[in-house]
C-alpha positions as CSV (number, residue, x, y, z in Angstrom):
1,M,99.0,187.7,1.8
2,G,95.4,185.3,2.2
3,S,95.6,183.1,5.6
4,T,96.6,179.8,3.8
5,M,99.6,181.8,2.5
6,K,100.3,182.9,6.5
7,R,99.9,179.4,7.4
8,I,101.9,177.6,5.0
9,A,104.8,180.6,5.8
10,A,104.2,179.8,9.5
11,A,105.0,176.1,8.9
12,A,107.8,177.1,7.0
13,L,108.9,178.7,9.3
14,V,108.6,176.2,12.4
15,A,110.9,173.7,10.0
16,L,113.4,175.8,9.3
17,T,113.6,176.6,13.4
18,V,113.8,172.9,13.9
19,L,116.4,172.2,11.0
20,A,118.5,174.8,12.3
21,T,118.3,173.9,15.7
22,P,121.3,172.0,16.4
23,A,121.3,168.7,18.0
24,A,123.1,168.9,20.9
25,A,120.1,171.6,21.7
26,L,117.4,168.8,20.8
27,D,119.3,166.3,22.8
28,D,119.8,168.1,26.0
29,A,115.6,168.9,25.7
30,Q,115.4,165.8,25.3
31,L,117.5,165.0,28.5
32,G,115.4,167.5,30.7
33,A,112.3,166.2,29.6
34,L,113.8,162.7,31.1
35,W,115.5,164.5,34.2
36,A,111.7,166.3,35.0
37,E,110.2,162.5,35.4
38,L,112.9,161.8,38.0
39,S,112.3,161.8,41.8
40,D,114.0,163.5,44.1
41,G,115.7,160.7,45.4
42,D,116.7,159.7,41.4
43,R,118.1,163.4,41.0
44,A,120.0,162.6,44.3
45,A,121.0,159.1,43.0
46,I,123.0,160.4,39.9
47,R,124.0,163.5,42.0
48,T,126.0,161.0,44.5
49,A,127.2,158.4,42.0
50,S,128.5,160.9,40.1
51,G,131.5,161.4,42.4
52,K,133.2,158.5,42.0
53,V,134.1,156.0,38.8
54,G,133.0,153.0,38.7
55,T,130.5,153.9,41.1
56,M,127.2,151.1,40.0
57,M,123.2,151.7,40.1
58,Q,120.4,149.6,39.5
59,T,117.2,150.3,38.3
60,V,114.1,148.5,36.7
61,K,114.0,148.6,32.6
62,G,111.6,151.5,31.3
63,S,111.9,153.0,34.4
64,P,112.3,157.1,34.6
65,N,116.0,156.1,36.0
66,A,116.8,153.5,33.1
67,R,116.0,156.1,30.7
68,F,117.6,159.0,32.1
69,W,120.6,156.9,33.2
70,G,120.3,155.3,29.1
71,E,120.7,158.8,28.0
72,L,123.9,159.3,30.0
73,S,124.8,156.0,28.8
74,G,124.8,157.1,25.1
75,R,127.0,160.1,25.7
76,G,129.4,158.2,27.1
77,L,129.0,159.2,30.9
78,L,127.6,156.1,32.6
79,R,128.2,152.5,30.9
80,N,126.2,149.4,30.8
81,V,127.2,147.3,33.2
82,M,126.5,143.4,32.8
83,L,124.6,142.1,35.8
84,V,126.9,138.9,36.4
85,E,129.6,142.2,37.7
86,I,126.9,142.7,40.3
87,F,125.0,139.5,41.6
88,G,127.8,136.8,40.1
89,Q,125.4,133.3,39.5
90,Q,122.4,135.0,40.7
91,A,122.2,137.3,37.9
92,A,119.9,135.5,35.6
93,E,117.3,136.2,38.3
94,F,117.5,139.8,38.6
95,E,117.9,140.0,34.8
96,K,114.4,138.1,34.9
97,A,112.9,140.6,37.1
98,G,113.7,143.6,34.9
99,M,116.8,145.0,36.5
100,V,119.2,146.7,34.6
101,A,122.7,148.5,36.1
102,F,124.9,151.1,34.8
103,A,128.1,152.4,36.0
104,V,129.8,156.0,36.0
105,T,132.7,156.1,33.6
106,P,135.8,158.9,34.2
107,K,133.8,161.1,31.2
108,G,131.0,161.0,33.5
109,V,132.6,162.1,36.9
110,E,133.8,164.8,35.2
111,S,130.7,166.0,33.0
112,I,127.4,164.8,35.2
113,P,128.0,167.6,37.9
114,G,127.7,170.6,35.7
115,L,124.9,168.6,33.7
116,V,122.8,168.2,36.6
117,K,123.3,172.1,37.8
118,D,122.4,173.1,34.1
119,L,119.1,170.3,34.5
120,E,118.4,171.6,38.0
121,K,118.1,175.5,36.4
122,K,115.8,174.3,34.0
């Protein structure tokens, strides 16, 4: 087999591997990459918050926390919180500053501790 054919075969194998990889594995890889961006303090915050339904956490849009928590929100482990729930009439000022907030869901209390343990092993 010529070198061109070998490259085509290798590319096909890579494509098949990606297509055969379950979506959950790709999601876990994405979550692992987001986890790697967090500081030790960020990681401690999610561990602590996950202990109680409704615990609210705030961060700045676009931060590693916001991206990680946004992914957890998409999985139903956290929910987006309207800043008015936290800051009342001052919410607009916090929104202008780029603040976002999330709260732990019942599913999050059940799932986040195990998820964090898995992420810490990687």
